[in-house]
N, C-alpha and C positions, 0 to 999 in steps of 0.2 A: 619855224621848226623848234620843237622843245629841246631844252638842254638837260633837263632833269630825267634821270633814268626811268622813274615811274611814269612820267608824262610821255616819254617815248614808247613805253609799253602800252599805254592807253591808246595812243595813235594806232598802233598795230591791231589791238583788240577791237577798236571801233571800226577799223577798215574791214576786219573779218566779219563782225556782226552786220555791217552795212551790206556786205556781199551776200550774206545768208538771207537777210531781209529782202534784198532785191530779187534774189532767186525765188523766194517764197511768194512774193507779190506777183512776179511774172507768171508763176505756175497758177496762181489764183486767177489772174486775168485771162490766161489762156483757157482754163477750165470754164470760166463764165462765157467767154466768146464762143467756145465750142457748143456749150449747152444752148445758148441763145440762137446760134446758127442752126442747130438741129431742130429747135422748136419752130423757127421760121420756115424751114424747109419741110417740116412735118415728117422728119426722119423716123424710122422704126425704133432707133435706139435713143430717142430724145429723153425718155424717163431715166435711162441709165446715166446719160451724160449730165442730166440735172442732179441726180443723186451724187455723182462724183463732184460736181461743182459745190453742192451743199456741204459735202465732207471737207472740201478745201476751205470753204468759208469758216466752218467750225474749227478747223485746224488753225487758221489765221487768227481767229478770236482767242483760241487757247494760248497761242504764242504771243499775243499782245500786239499783233500787226494791225488788227482792226478792233475798234471799240465794240462791245457786245451789242449795243443798239444798232450800230452800223451793219454788223453781221446779220442781225435779225431782219433789218430792213432789206438787205440784199437777198436773203433767203425768201422773204415774203414776196418780193417782186418777181423772183424766179418762179416760185410756186404759182403766183397769179397768172403769169404768162403761160406756164405749162398747162394749167387748168383751163385757161381760155382757148388754148389750141385744141383741147379735146383729148 
């Protein structure tokens, strides 16, 4: 445990940022799972769920949670799967 005041503050700030990142990553994973499940089930709203997942990917890239190439790769894989489903 830190003894210096600023180090104590950094521990609190890092915990807050970690919680925010965890929440955003969970939301991203959930959106991707819903989109892939809809595509597999050939649901009527698969395009809407895919668009929502793409938006979450873009937000994660903008916030620095994902590298831009990783985000592009995830979006390309999602689009490929969506187009293959018809």
